[in-house]
KEGUDREN-136194 format. One record per residue: residue in three letters; x, y, z of N, C-alpha, C in turn; residue number from 1. Coordinates in steps of 0.2 Angstrom, whole numbers, padded with zeros to 4 digits. Example, Ala and Ser with C-alpha at 12.3 -4.5 7.8 and 13.67 -1.06 7.14 Angstrom:
<atoms>
<atom lumdren="ALA" n_xx="0066" n_yy="-0028" n_zz="0039" ca_xx="0062" ca_yy="-0022" ca_zz="0039" c_xx="0066" c_yy="-0016" c_zz="0039" sefi="1"/>
<atom lumdren="SER" n_xx="0064" n_yy="-0011" n_zz="0035" ca_xx="0068" ca_yy="-0005" ca_zz="0036" c_xx="0064" c_yy="0000" c_zz="0039" sefi="2"/>
</atoms>
This chain:
<atoms>
<atom lumdren="MET" n_xx="0640" n_yy="0423" n_zz="0125" ca_xx="0637" ca_yy="0420" ca_zz="0131" c_xx="0631" c_yy="0416" c_zz="0129" sefi="1"/>
<atom lumdren="LYS" n_xx="0627" n_yy="0419" n_zz="0125" ca_xx="0621" ca_yy="0415" ca_zz="0123" c_xx="0622" c_yy="0409" c_zz="0119" sefi="2"/>
<atom lumdren="SER" n_xx="0627" n_yy="0410" n_zz="0114" ca_xx="0629" ca_yy="0404" ca_zz="0110" c_xx="0632" c_yy="0398" c_zz="0114" sefi="3"/>
<atom lumdren="ILE" n_xx="0635" n_yy="0400" n_zz="0120" ca_xx="0638" ca_yy="0394" ca_zz="0124" c_xx="0632" c_yy="0391" c_zz="0127" sefi="4"/>
<atom lumdren="ARG" n_xx="0627" n_yy="0394" n_zz="0130" ca_xx="0622" ca_yy="0391" ca_zz="0133" c_xx="0618" c_yy="0387" c_zz="0128" sefi="5"/>
<atom lumdren="ILE" n_xx="0617" n_yy="0389" n_zz="0122" ca_xx="0614" ca_yy="0385" ca_zz="0117" c_xx="0618" c_yy="0379" c_zz="0115" sefi="6"/>
<atom lumdren="THR" n_xx="0624" n_yy="0380" n_zz="0115" ca_xx="0629" ca_yy="0374" ca_zz="0113" c_xx="0628" c_yy="0369" c_zz="0119" sefi="7"/>
<atom lumdren="LEU" n_xx="0628" n_yy="0371" n_zz="0125" ca_xx="0628" ca_yy="0367" ca_zz="0131" c_xx="0621" c_yy="0363" c_zz="0131" sefi="8"/>
<atom lumdren="CYS" n_xx="0616" n_yy="0367" n_zz="0129" ca_xx="0609" ca_yy="0363" ca_zz="0129" c_xx="0609" c_yy="0358" c_zz="0123" sefi="9"/>
<atom lumdren="VAL" n_xx="0611" n_yy="0360" n_zz="0118" ca_xx="0612" ca_yy="0355" ca_zz="0112" c_xx="0616" c_yy="0349" c_zz="0114" sefi="10"/>
<atom lumdren="PHE" n_xx="0621" n_yy="0350" n_zz="0117" ca_xx="0626" ca_yy="0345" ca_zz="0119" c_xx="0622" c_yy="0340" c_zz="0124" sefi="11"/>
<atom lumdren="ALA" n_xx="0619" n_yy="0343" n_zz="0129" ca_xx="0615" ca_yy="0339" ca_zz="0134" c_xx="0609" c_yy="0335" c_zz="0131" sefi="12"/>
<atom lumdren="LEU" n_xx="0606" n_yy="0338" n_zz="0126" ca_xx="0600" ca_yy="0335" ca_zz="0123" c_xx="0603" c_yy="0329" c_zz="0119" sefi="13"/>
<atom lumdren="LEU" n_xx="0609" n_yy="0330" n_zz="0116" ca_xx="0611" ca_yy="0324" ca_zz="0111" c_xx="0614" c_yy="0319" c_zz="0115" sefi="14"/>
<atom lumdren="PHE" n_xx="0618" n_yy="0320" n_zz="0121" ca_xx="0621" ca_yy="0315" ca_zz="0124" c_xx="0618" c_yy="0312" c_zz="0131" sefi="15"/>
<atom lumdren="THR" n_xx="0613" n_yy="0315" n_zz="0133" ca_xx="0609" ca_yy="0313" ca_zz="0139" c_xx="0607" c_yy="0306" c_zz="0138" sefi="16"/>
<atom lumdren="PRO" n_xx="0604" n_yy="0304" n_zz="0132" ca_xx="0602" ca_yy="0297" ca_zz="0131" c_xx="0608" c_yy="0292" c_zz="0131" sefi="17"/>
<atom lumdren="ILE" n_xx="0613" n_yy="0294" n_zz="0128" ca_xx="0619" ca_yy="0290" ca_zz="0128" c_xx="0622" c_yy="0289" c_zz="0135" sefi="18"/>
<atom lumdren="LEU" n_xx="0622" n_yy="0294" n_zz="0139" ca_xx="0624" ca_yy="0293" ca_zz="0146" c_xx="0619" c_yy="0289" c_zz="0150" sefi="19"/>
<atom lumdren="ALA" n_xx="0613" n_yy="0289" n_zz="0149" ca_xx="0608" ca_yy="0285" ca_zz="0152" c_xx="0609" c_yy="0278" c_zz="0150" sefi="20"/>
<atom lumdren="LEU" n_xx="0611" n_yy="0277" n_zz="0144" ca_xx="0612" ca_yy="0270" ca_zz="0142" c_xx="0618" c_yy="0267" c_zz="0146" sefi="21"/>
<atom lumdren="ALA" n_xx="0623" n_yy="0271" n_zz="0148" ca_xx="0628" ca_yy="0268" ca_zz="0151" c_xx="0627" c_yy="0266" c_zz="0158" sefi="22"/>
<atom lumdren="ASP" n_xx="0621" n_yy="0268" n_zz="0161" ca_xx="0619" ca_yy="0265" ca_zz="0167" c_xx="0615" c_yy="0259" c_zz="0167" sefi="23"/>
<atom lumdren="GLU" n_xx="0613" n_yy="0257" n_zz="0161" ca_xx="0609" ca_yy="0251" ca_zz="0160" c_xx="0614" c_yy="0245" c_zz="0160" sefi="24"/>
<atom lumdren="PRO" n_xx="0612" n_yy="0239" n_zz="0163" ca_xx="0617" ca_yy="0234" ca_zz="0163" c_xx="0618" c_yy="0230" c_zz="0156" sefi="25"/>
<atom lumdren="SER" n_xx="0624" n_yy="0228" n_zz="0155" ca_xx="0625" ca_yy="0224" ca_zz="0149" c_xx="0625" c_yy="0216" c_zz="0152" sefi="26"/>
<atom lumdren="PHE" n_xx="0619" n_yy="0213" n_zz="0151" ca_xx="0618" ca_yy="0206" ca_zz="0153" c_xx="0624" c_yy="0202" c_zz="0150" sefi="27"/>
<atom lumdren="ASP" n_xx="0626" n_yy="0203" n_zz="0144" ca_xx="0631" ca_yy="0199" ca_zz="0141" c_xx="0638" c_yy="0199" c_zz="0145" sefi="28"/>
<atom lumdren="SER" n_xx="0639" n_yy="0204" n_zz="0148" ca_xx="0645" ca_yy="0204" ca_zz="0152" c_xx="0644" c_yy="0202" c_zz="0159" sefi="29"/>
<atom lumdren="MET" n_xx="0638" n_yy="0200" n_zz="0161" ca_xx="0637" ca_yy="0198" ca_zz="0168" c_xx="0637" c_yy="0190" c_zz="0169" sefi="30"/>
<atom lumdren="THR" n_xx="0639" n_yy="0188" n_zz="0174" ca_xx="0639" ca_yy="0180" ca_zz="0176" c_xx="0631" c_yy="0179" c_zz="0177" sefi="31"/>
<atom lumdren="ASN" n_xx="0630" n_yy="0172" n_zz="0177" ca_xx="0623" ca_yy="0170" ca_zz="0179" c_xx="0621" c_yy="0172" c_zz="0186" sefi="32"/>
<atom lumdren="ILE" n_xx="0626" n_yy="0172" n_zz="0191" ca_xx="0625" ca_yy="0174" ca_zz="0197" c_xx="0623" c_yy="0181" c_zz="0198" sefi="33"/>
<atom lumdren="GLN" n_xx="0627" n_yy="0185" n_zz="0194" ca_xx="0626" ca_yy="0193" ca_zz="0194" c_xx="0619" c_yy="0194" c_zz="0191" sefi="34"/>
<atom lumdren="ILE" n_xx="0617" n_yy="0191" n_zz="0186" ca_xx="0611" ca_yy="0192" ca_zz="0183" c_xx="0605" c_yy="0190" c_zz="0188" sefi="35"/>
<atom lumdren="GLU" n_xx="0606" n_yy="0184" n_zz="0191" ca_xx="0601" ca_yy="0182" ca_zz="0196" c_xx="0600" c_yy="0187" c_zz="0201" sefi="36"/>
<atom lumdren="GLN" n_xx="0606" n_yy="0190" n_zz="0204" ca_xx="0605" ca_yy="0195" ca_zz="0209" c_xx="0602" c_yy="0201" c_zz="0207" sefi="37"/>
<atom lumdren="TYR" n_xx="0604" n_yy="0203" n_zz="0200" ca_xx="0601" ca_yy="0209" ca_zz="0197" c_xx="0593" c_yy="0208" c_zz="0197" sefi="38"/>
<atom lumdren="CYS" n_xx="0591" n_yy="0203" n_zz="0194" ca_xx="0584" ca_yy="0201" ca_zz="0193" c_xx="0580" c_yy="0201" c_zz="0200" sefi="39"/>
<atom lumdren="ALA" n_xx="0583" n_yy="0198" n_zz="0205" ca_xx="0580" ca_yy="0197" ca_zz="0211" c_xx="0579" c_yy="0204" c_zz="0215" sefi="40"/>
<atom lumdren="ALA" n_xx="0584" n_yy="0209" n_zz="0213" ca_xx="0583" ca_yy="0216" ca_zz="0216" c_xx="0577" c_yy="0220" c_zz="0213" sefi="41"/>
<atom lumdren="GLY" n_xx="0575" n_yy="0217" n_zz="0207" ca_xx="0569" ca_yy="0221" ca_zz="0204" c_xx="0571" c_yy="0227" c_zz="0201" sefi="42"/>
<atom lumdren="ASN" n_xx="0577" n_yy="0228" n_zz="0199" ca_xx="0580" ca_yy="0235" ca_zz="0196" c_xx="0578" c_yy="0235" c_zz="0188" sefi="43"/>
<atom lumdren="GLY" n_xx="0579" n_yy="0241" n_zz="0186" ca_xx="0579" ca_yy="0241" ca_zz="0178" c_xx="0572" c_yy="0244" c_zz="0176" sefi="44"/>
<atom lumdren="GLY" n_xx="0573" n_yy="0245" n_zz="0169" ca_xx="0567" ca_yy="0247" ca_zz="0166" c_xx="0563" c_yy="0242" c_zz="0162" sefi="45"/>
<atom lumdren="THR" n_xx="0559" n_yy="0243" n_zz="0158" ca_xx="0555" ca_yy="0238" ca_zz="0154" c_xx="0559" c_yy="0233" c_zz="0151" sefi="46"/>
<atom lumdren="ARG" n_xx="0564" n_yy="0235" n_zz="0148" ca_xx="0569" ca_yy="0230" ca_zz="0144" c_xx="0572" c_yy="0225" c_zz="0149" sefi="47"/>
<atom lumdren="GLU" n_xx="0574" n_yy="0227" n_zz="0155" ca_xx="0577" ca_yy="0223" ca_zz="0160" c_xx="0572" c_yy="0219" c_zz="0163" sefi="48"/>
<atom lumdren="ILE" n_xx="0567" n_yy="0221" n_zz="0165" ca_xx="0561" ca_yy="0218" ca_zz="0168" c_xx="0559" c_yy="0212" c_zz="0164" sefi="49"/>
<atom lumdren="GLU" n_xx="0558" n_yy="0213" n_zz="0157" ca_xx="0556" ca_yy="0208" ca_zz="0153" c_xx="0561" c_yy="0203" c_zz="0152" sefi="50"/>
<atom lumdren="TYR" n_xx="0568" n_yy="0205" n_zz="0152" ca_xx="0573" ca_yy="0200" ca_zz="0151" c_xx="0573" c_yy="0195" c_zz="0157" sefi="51"/>
<atom lumdren="CYS" n_xx="0572" n_yy="0198" n_zz="0163" ca_xx="0572" ca_yy="0194" ca_zz="0169" c_xx="0566" c_yy="0189" c_zz="0169" sefi="52"/>
<atom lumdren="ALA" n_xx="0560" n_yy="0192" n_zz="0167" ca_xx="0554" ca_yy="0188" ca_zz="0167" c_xx="0555" c_yy="0182" c_zz="0162" sefi="53"/>
<atom lumdren="ASN" n_xx="0558" n_yy="0184" n_zz="0156" ca_xx="0560" ca_yy="0178" ca_zz="0151" c_xx="0564" c_yy="0173" c_zz="0154" sefi="54"/>
<atom lumdren="ARG" n_xx="0569" n_yy="0175" n_zz="0158" ca_xx="0574" ca_yy="0170" ca_zz="0161" c_xx="0569" c_yy="0165" c_zz="0166" sefi="55"/>
<atom lumdren="GLU" n_xx="0564" n_yy="0168" n_zz="0169" ca_xx="0560" ca_yy="0164" ca_zz="0173" c_xx="0556" c_yy="0159" c_zz="0169" sefi="56"/>
<atom lumdren="PHE" n_xx="0554" n_yy="0162" n_zz="0164" ca_xx="0550" ca_yy="0157" ca_zz="0159" c_xx="0554" c_yy="0152" c_zz="0156" sefi="57"/>
<atom lumdren="GLN" n_xx="0560" n_yy="0153" n_zz="0155" ca_xx="0565" ca_yy="0148" ca_zz="0152" c_xx="0566" c_yy="0143" c_zz="0157" sefi="58"/>
<atom lumdren="LYS" n_xx="0567" n_yy="0145" n_zz="0164" ca_xx="0568" ca_yy="0140" ca_zz="0169" c_xx="0561" c_yy="0135" c_zz="0170" sefi="59"/>
<atom lumdren="ALA" n_xx="0556" n_yy="0138" n_zz="0169" ca_xx="0549" ca_yy="0135" ca_zz="0170" c_xx="0549" c_yy="0130" c_zz="0164" sefi="60"/>
<atom lumdren="ASP" n_xx="0550" n_yy="0132" n_zz="0158" ca_xx="0550" ca_yy="0128" ca_zz="0152" c_xx="0555" c_yy="0122" c_zz="0152" sefi="61"/>
<atom lumdren="ARG" n_xx="0561" n_yy="0123" n_zz="0155" ca_xx="0565" ca_yy="0118" ca_zz="0155" c_xx="0563" c_yy="0113" c_zz="0161" sefi="62"/>
<atom lumdren="LYS" n_xx="0560" n_yy="0115" n_zz="0166" ca_xx="0557" ca_yy="0110" ca_zz="0171" c_xx="0551" c_yy="0106" c_zz="0168" sefi="63"/>
<atom lumdren="LEU" n_xx="0547" n_yy="0110" n_zz="0165" ca_xx="0542" ca_yy="0106" ca_zz="0161" c_xx="0544" c_yy="0101" c_zz="0157" sefi="64"/>
<atom lumdren="ASN" n_xx="0549" n_yy="0102" n_zz="0153" ca_xx="0552" ca_yy="0097" ca_zz="0148" c_xx="0555" c_yy="0091" c_zz="0152" sefi="65"/>
<atom lumdren="VAL" n_xx="0558" n_yy="0092" n_zz="0157" ca_xx="0561" ca_yy="0087" ca_zz="0161" c_xx="0555" c_yy="0082" c_zz="0164" sefi="66"/>
<atom lumdren="THR" n_xx="0550" n_yy="0086" n_zz="0167" ca_xx="0544" ca_yy="0082" ca_zz="0169" c_xx="0540" c_yy="0078" c_zz="0164" sefi="67"/>
<atom lumdren="TYR" n_xx="0539" n_yy="0082" n_zz="0158" ca_xx="0536" ca_yy="0079" ca_zz="0152" c_xx="0540" c_yy="0072" c_zz="0150" sefi="68"/>
<atom lumdren="ASN" n_xx="0546" n_yy="0073" n_zz="0149" ca_xx="0550" ca_yy="0067" ca_zz="0147" c_xx="0550" c_yy="0062" c_zz="0152" sefi="69"/>
<atom lumdren="GLN" n_xx="0550" n_yy="0063" n_zz="0158" ca_xx="0550" ca_yy="0058" ca_zz="0163" c_xx="0543" c_yy="0054" c_zz="0163" sefi="70"/>
<atom lumdren="ALA" n_xx="0538" n_yy="0058" n_zz="0162" ca_xx="0531" ca_yy="0055" ca_zz="0162" c_xx="0530" c_yy="0051" c_zz="0155" sefi="71"/>
<atom lumdren="LEU" n_xx="0533" n_yy="0054" n_zz="0150" ca_xx="0533" ca_yy="0050" ca_zz="0143" c_xx="0537" c_yy="0043" c_zz="0144" sefi="72"/>
<atom lumdren="ALA" n_xx="0543" n_yy="0044" n_zz="0147" ca_xx="0547" ca_yy="0038" ca_zz="0148" c_xx="0543" c_yy="0032" c_zz="0152" sefi="73"/>
<atom lumdren="LEU" n_xx="0539" n_yy="0035" n_zz="0157" ca_xx="0535" ca_yy="0030" ca_zz="0161" c_xx="0530" c_yy="0027" c_zz="0157" sefi="74"/>
<atom lumdren="ILE" n_xx="0526" n_yy="0031" n_zz="0153" ca_xx="0521" ca_yy="0028" ca_zz="0149" c_xx="0524" c_yy="0024" c_zz="0144" sefi="75"/>
<atom lumdren="LYS" n_xx="0530" n_yy="0025" n_zz="0141" ca_xx="0533" ca_yy="0020" ca_zz="0136" c_xx="0535" c_yy="0014" c_zz="0139" sefi="76"/>
<atom lumdren="ALA" n_xx="0537" n_yy="0014" n_zz="0146" ca_xx="0539" ca_yy="0008" ca_zz="0149" c_xx="0533" c_yy="0004" c_zz="0150" sefi="77"/>
<atom lumdren="ASN" n_xx="0527" n_yy="0007" n_zz="0152" ca_xx="0521" ca_yy="0003" ca_zz="0153" c_xx="0518" c_yy="0001" c_zz="0146" sefi="78"/>
<atom lumdren="SER" n_xx="0520" n_yy="0003" n_zz="0141" ca_xx="0518" ca_yy="0001" ca_zz="0134" c_xx="0520" c_yy="-0006" c_zz="0133" sefi="79"/>
<atom lumdren="ALA" n_xx="0525" n_yy="-0008" n_zz="0135" ca_xx="0528" ca_yy="-0015" ca_zz="0134" c_xx="0523" c_yy="-0020" c_zz="0138" sefi="80"/>
<atom lumdren="ILE" n_xx="0519" n_yy="-0017" n_zz="0143" ca_xx="0515" ca_yy="-0022" ca_zz="0147" c_xx="0508" c_yy="-0022" c_zz="0144" sefi="81"/>
<atom lumdren="SER" n_xx="0505" n_yy="-0017" n_zz="0141" ca_xx="0499" ca_yy="-0016" ca_zz="0139" c_xx="0498" c_yy="-0013" c_zz="0132" sefi="82"/>
<atom lumdren="PRO" n_xx="0495" n_yy="-0016" n_zz="0128" ca_xx="0494" ca_yy="-0013" ca_zz="0121" c_xx="0490" c_yy="-0006" c_zz="0122" sefi="83"/>
<atom lumdren="MET" n_xx="0485" n_yy="-0006" n_zz="0127" ca_xx="0481" ca_yy="0000" ca_zz="0128" c_xx="0486" c_yy="0006" c_zz="0129" sefi="84"/>
<atom lumdren="ASP" n_xx="0491" n_yy="0005" n_zz="0132" ca_xx="0496" ca_yy="0011" ca_zz="0134" c_xx="0499" c_yy="0014" c_zz="0128" sefi="85"/>
<atom lumdren="LYS" n_xx="0499" n_yy="0010" n_zz="0122" ca_xx="0502" ca_yy="0014" ca_zz="0116" c_xx="0497" c_yy="0019" c_zz="0114" sefi="86"/>
<atom lumdren="SER" n_xx="0491" n_yy="0018" n_zz="0115" ca_xx="0486" ca_yy="0023" ca_zz="0114" c_xx="0487" c_yy="0029" c_zz="0119" sefi="87"/>
<atom lumdren="MET" n_xx="0488" n_yy="0027" n_zz="0125" ca_xx="0489" ca_yy="0032" ca_zz="0130" c_xx="0495" c_yy="0037" c_zz="0128" sefi="88"/>
<atom lumdren="ARG" n_xx="0501" n_yy="0034" n_zz="0126" ca_xx="0507" ca_yy="0038" ca_zz="0124" c_xx="0505" c_yy="0043" c_zz="0118" sefi="89"/>
<atom lumdren="HIS" n_xx="0501" n_yy="0040" n_zz="0113" ca_xx="0499" ca_yy="0045" ca_zz="0108" c_xx="0495" c_yy="0050" c_zz="0110" sefi="90"/>
<atom lumdren="LYS" n_xx="0490" n_yy="0049" n_zz="0115" ca_xx="0486" ca_yy="0054" ca_zz="0117" c_xx="0489" c_yy="0059" c_zz="0122" sefi="91"/>
<atom lumdren="PHE" n_xx="0494" n_yy="0056" n_zz="0126" ca_xx="0498" ca_yy="0061" ca_zz="0130" c_xx="0502" c_yy="0066" c_zz="0126" sefi="92"/>
<atom lumdren="VAL" n_xx="0506" n_yy="0063" n_zz="0121" ca_xx="0510" ca_yy="0068" ca_zz="0116" c_xx="0505" c_yy="0073" c_zz="0113" sefi="93"/>
<atom lumdren="LYS" n_xx="0499" n_yy="0071" n_zz="0110" ca_xx="0494" ca_yy="0075" ca_zz="0107" c_xx="0492" c_yy="0080" c_zz="0112" sefi="94"/>
<atom lumdren="ALA" n_xx="0490" n_yy="0078" n_zz="0118" ca_xx="0488" ca_yy="0083" ca_zz="0123" c_xx="0493" c_yy="0088" c_zz="0125" sefi="95"/>
<atom lumdren="GLN" n_xx="0500" n_yy="0086" n_zz="0125" ca_xx="0505" ca_yy="0091" ca_zz="0126" c_xx="0505" c_yy="0096" c_zz="0121" sefi="96"/>
<atom lumdren="LYS" n_xx="0505" n_yy="0094" n_zz="0114" ca_xx="0505" ca_yy="0099" ca_zz="0109" c_xx="0499" c_yy="0103" c_zz="0109" sefi="97"/>
<atom lumdren="LEU" n_xx="0493" n_yy="0101" n_zz="0110" ca_xx="0487" ca_yy="0105" ca_zz="0111" c_xx="0488" c_yy="0110" c_zz="0116" sefi="98"/>
<atom lumdren="TRP" n_xx="0491" n_yy="0108" n_zz="0122" ca_xx="0492" ca_yy="0112" ca_zz="0128" c_xx="0496" c_yy="0118" c_zz="0126" sefi="99"/>
<atom lumdren="ILE" n_xx="0502" n_yy="0117" n_zz="0122" ca_xx="0506" ca_yy="0122" ca_zz="0120" c_xx="0503" c_yy="0127" c_zz="0116" sefi="100"/>
<atom lumdren="SER" n_xx="0499" n_yy="0124" n_zz="0111" ca_xx="0495" ca_yy="0129" ca_zz="0107" c_xx="0490" c_yy="0133" c_zz="0111" sefi="101"/>
<atom lumdren="PHE" n_xx="0487" n_yy="0130" n_zz="0116" ca_xx="0482" ca_yy="0134" ca_zz="0121" c_xx="0486" c_yy="0139" c_zz="0124" sefi="102"/>
<atom lumdren="ARG" n_xx="0492" n_yy="0137" n_zz="0127" ca_xx="0496" ca_yy="0142" ca_zz="0131" c_xx="0498" c_yy="0148" c_zz="0127" sefi="103"/>
<atom lumdren="ASP" n_xx="0500" n_yy="0147" n_zz="0121" ca_xx="0502" ca_yy="0152" ca_zz="0117" c_xx="0496" c_yy="0157" c_zz="0115" sefi="104"/>
<atom lumdren="ALA" n_xx="0491" n_yy="0154" n_zz="0113" ca_xx="0485" ca_yy="0158" ca_zz="0111" c_xx="0482" c_yy="0162" c_zz="0117" sefi="105"/>
<atom lumdren="GLU" n_xx="0482" n_yy="0158" n_zz="0123" ca_xx="0479" ca_yy="0162" ca_zz="0129" c_xx="0484" c_yy="0168" c_zz="0131" sefi="106"/>
<atom lumdren="CYS" n_xx="0490" n_yy="0167" n_zz="0130" ca_xx="0495" ca_yy="0172" ca_zz="0132" c_xx="0495" c_yy="0178" c_zz="0127" sefi="107"/>
<atom lumdren="SER" n_xx="0494" n_yy="0176" n_zz="0120" ca_xx="0493" ca_yy="0181" ca_zz="0115" c_xx="0487" c_yy="0185" c_zz="0116" sefi="108"/>
<atom lumdren="ALA" n_xx="0482" n_yy="0182" n_zz="0119" ca_xx="0476" ca_yy="0186" ca_zz="0121" c_xx="0478" c_yy="0191" c_zz="0127" sefi="109"/>
<atom lumdren="HIS" n_xx="0482" n_yy="0189" n_zz="0131" ca_xx="0484" ca_yy="0194" ca_zz="0137" c_xx="0488" c_yy="0199" c_zz="0133" sefi="110"/>
<atom lumdren="TYR" n_xx="0492" n_yy="0198" n_zz="0129" ca_xx="0496" ca_yy="0203" ca_zz="0125" c_xx="0492" c_yy="0208" c_zz="0122" sefi="111"/>
<atom lumdren="THR" n_xx="0487" n_yy="0205" n_zz="0118" ca_xx="0482" ca_yy="0210" ca_zz="0115" c_xx="0478" c_yy="0214" c_zz="0119" sefi="112"/>
<atom lumdren="TYR" n_xx="0476" n_yy="0211" n_zz="0125" ca_xx="0473" ca_yy="0215" ca_zz="0130" c_xx="0476" c_yy="0221" c_zz="0132" sefi="113"/>
<atom lumdren="TYR" n_xx="0483" n_yy="0221" n_zz="0133" ca_xx="0487" ca_yy="0226" ca_zz="0135" c_xx="0491" c_yy="0229" c_zz="0129" sefi="114"/>
<atom lumdren="ILE" n_xx="0489" n_yy="0229" n_zz="0123" ca_xx="0492" ca_yy="0231" ca_zz="0117" c_xx="0494" c_yy="0238" c_zz="0118" sefi="115"/>
<atom lumdren="ASP" n_xx="0491" n_yy="0243" n_zz="0121" ca_xx="0493" ca_yy="0250" ca_zz="0121" c_xx="0498" c_yy="0251" c_zz="0127" sefi="116"/>
<atom lumdren="GLY" n_xx="0500" n_yy="0247" n_zz="0131" ca_xx="0504" ca_yy="0248" ca_zz="0136" c_xx="0511" c_yy="0245" c_zz="0136" sefi="117"/>
<atom lumdren="THR" n_xx="0516" n_yy="0248" n_zz="0139" ca_xx="0522" ca_yy="0245" ca_zz="0139" c_xx="0523" c_yy="0238" c_zz="0143" sefi="118"/>
<atom lumdren="ILE" n_xx="0517" n_yy="0237" n_zz="0147" ca_xx="0517" ca_yy="0231" ca_zz="0151" c_xx="0515" c_yy="0225" c_zz="0147" sefi="119"/>
<atom lumdren="ARG" n_xx="0513" n_yy="0226" n_zz="0141" ca_xx="0511" ca_yy="0220" ca_zz="0137" c_xx="0516" c_yy="0214" c_zz="0136" sefi="120"/>
<atom lumdren="GLY" n_xx="0522" n_yy="0216" n_zz="0135" ca_xx="0527" ca_yy="0211" ca_zz="0135" c_xx="0528" c_yy="0207" c_zz="0141" sefi="121"/>
<atom lumdren="LEU" n_xx="0528" n_yy="0210" n_zz="0147" ca_xx="0529" ca_yy="0207" ca_zz="0153" c_xx="0522" c_yy="0203" c_zz="0155" sefi="122"/>
<atom lumdren="MET" n_xx="0517" n_yy="0205" n_zz="0153" ca_xx="0511" ca_yy="0201" ca_zz="0154" c_xx="0511" c_yy="0195" c_zz="0150" sefi="123"/>
<atom lumdren="PHE" n_xx="0513" n_yy="0195" n_zz="0144" ca_xx="0514" ca_yy="0189" ca_zz="0139" c_xx="0518" c_yy="0184" c_zz="0142" sefi="124"/>
<atom lumdren="ILE" n_xx="0524" n_yy="0186" n_zz="0144" ca_xx="0529" ca_yy="0182" ca_zz="0147" c_xx="0527" c_yy="0179" c_zz="0154" sefi="125"/>
<atom lumdren="SER" n_xx="0524" n_yy="0183" n_zz="0158" ca_xx="0521" ca_yy="0181" ca_zz="0164" c_xx="0516" c_yy="0176" c_zz="0164" sefi="126"/>
<atom lumdren="CYS" n_xx="0512" n_yy="0177" n_zz="0159" ca_xx="0506" ca_yy="0172" ca_zz="0157" c_xx="0509" c_yy="0165" c_zz="0155" sefi="127"/>
<atom lumdren="LYS" n_xx="0514" n_yy="0165" n_zz="0151" ca_xx="0517" ca_yy="0159" ca_zz="0149" c_xx="0521" c_yy="0156" c_zz="0155" sefi="128"/>
<atom lumdren="THR" n_xx="0524" n_yy="0160" n_zz="0159" ca_xx="0527" ca_yy="0157" ca_zz="0165" c_xx="0522" c_yy="0153" c_zz="0169" sefi="129"/>
<atom lumdren="GLN" n_xx="0517" n_yy="0157" n_zz="0171" ca_xx="0512" ca_yy="0154" ca_zz="0176" c_xx="0509" c_yy="0148" c_zz="0173" sefi="130"/>
<atom lumdren="LEU" n_xx="0507" n_yy="0148" n_zz="0167" ca_xx="0504" ca_yy="0142" ca_zz="0164" c_xx="0508" c_yy="0136" c_zz="0163" sefi="131"/>
<atom lumdren="THR" n_xx="0515" n_yy="0138" n_zz="0162" ca_xx="0520" ca_yy="0132" ca_zz="0161" c_xx="0521" c_yy="0129" c_zz="0168" sefi="132"/>
<atom lumdren="GLU" n_xx="0522" n_yy="0133" n_zz="0173" ca_xx="0523" ca_yy="0131" ca_zz="0180" c_xx="0517" c_yy="0126" c_zz="0182" sefi="133"/>
<atom lumdren="GLN" n_xx="0511" n_yy="0129" n_zz="0180" ca_xx="0505" ca_yy="0125" ca_zz="0182" c_xx="0505" c_yy="0118" c_zz="0178" sefi="134"/>
<atom lumdren="ARG" n_xx="0506" n_yy="0118" n_zz="0172" ca_xx="0506" ca_yy="0112" ca_zz="0168" c_xx="0512" c_yy="0107" c_zz="0171" sefi="135"/>
<atom lumdren="GLU" n_xx="0517" n_yy="0110" n_zz="0173" ca_xx="0523" ca_yy="0105" ca_zz="0175" c_xx="0520" c_yy="0102" c_zz="0182" sefi="136"/>
<atom lumdren="LYS" n_xx="0517" n_yy="0106" n_zz="0186" ca_xx="0514" ca_yy="0103" ca_zz="0192" c_xx="0509" c_yy="0098" c_zz="0191" sefi="137"/>
<atom lumdren="ASP" n_xx="0504" n_yy="0099" n_zz="0186" ca_xx="0499" ca_yy="0095" ca_zz="0185" c_xx="0502" c_yy="0088" c_zz="0182" sefi="138"/>
<atom lumdren="LEU" n_xx="0507" n_yy="0089" n_zz="0178" ca_xx="0510" ca_yy="0082" ca_zz="0175" c_xx="0513" c_yy="0078" c_zz="0180" sefi="139"/>
<atom lumdren="ARG" n_xx="0517" n_yy="0082" n_zz="0184" ca_xx="0521" ca_yy="0079" ca_zz="0190" c_xx="0516" c_yy="0075" c_zz="0195" sefi="140"/>
<atom lumdren="GLU" n_xx="0511" n_yy="0079" n_zz="0197" ca_xx="0506" ca_yy="0076" ca_zz="0201" c_xx="0502" c_yy="0070" c_zz="0199" sefi="141"/>
<atom lumdren="PHE" n_xx="0500" n_yy="0070" n_zz="0192" ca_xx="0496" ca_yy="0065" ca_zz="0189" c_xx="0500" c_yy="0059" c_zz="0187" sefi="142"/>
<atom lumdren="TYR" n_xx="0506" n_yy="0060" n_zz="0184" ca_xx="0510" ca_yy="0055" ca_zz="0181" c_xx="0515" c_yy="0052" c_zz="0185" sefi="143"/>
<atom lumdren="LEU" n_xx="0518" n_yy="0056" n_zz="0189" ca_xx="0524" ca_yy="0055" ca_zz="0193" c_xx="0523" c_yy="0054" c_zz="0200" sefi="144"/>
<atom lumdren="SER" n_xx="0517" n_yy="0055" n_zz="0203" ca_xx="0516" ca_yy="0054" ca_zz="0210" c_xx="0516" c_yy="0047" c_zz="0212" sefi="145"/>
<atom lumdren="THR" n_xx="0517" n_yy="0045" n_zz="0218" ca_xx="0517" ca_yy="0038" ca_zz="0220" c_xx="0510" c_yy="0037" c_zz="0224" sefi="146"/>
<atom lumdren="ASN" n_xx="0505" n_yy="0041" n_zz="0223" ca_xx="0499" ca_yy="0040" ca_zz="0226" c_xx="0496" c_yy="0033" c_zz="0223" sefi="147"/>
</atoms>
């Protein structure tokens, strides 16, 4: 009888992690709508939360790229009118590259601040998302507004 209990305990210890993994979603088998619903529900552990946060960052980054390209196109169109605008285009591109370096360095500092915690990855991704959304808003308001 004692050997059966020991066998059951060993079985439970060996297979509990495998059974727990069965409950975790496989994002590869989910549609975008299902992933959006899953992420909106706020379920999951660290891995799933970071995955969902990274999806938000990717959306913010795509939106920033669209706005950046629209502003750059506007600057290029104005370059045909004024030679000074060629300098503006160069400075605009340089500023964006420097901003990306700043964002990545700033968010790396956030990651390092939380280095001992499992939240560090989420803090890094959240920082990148927040700064990217703010940069997109700044570019849109300054370059694309009709003020």
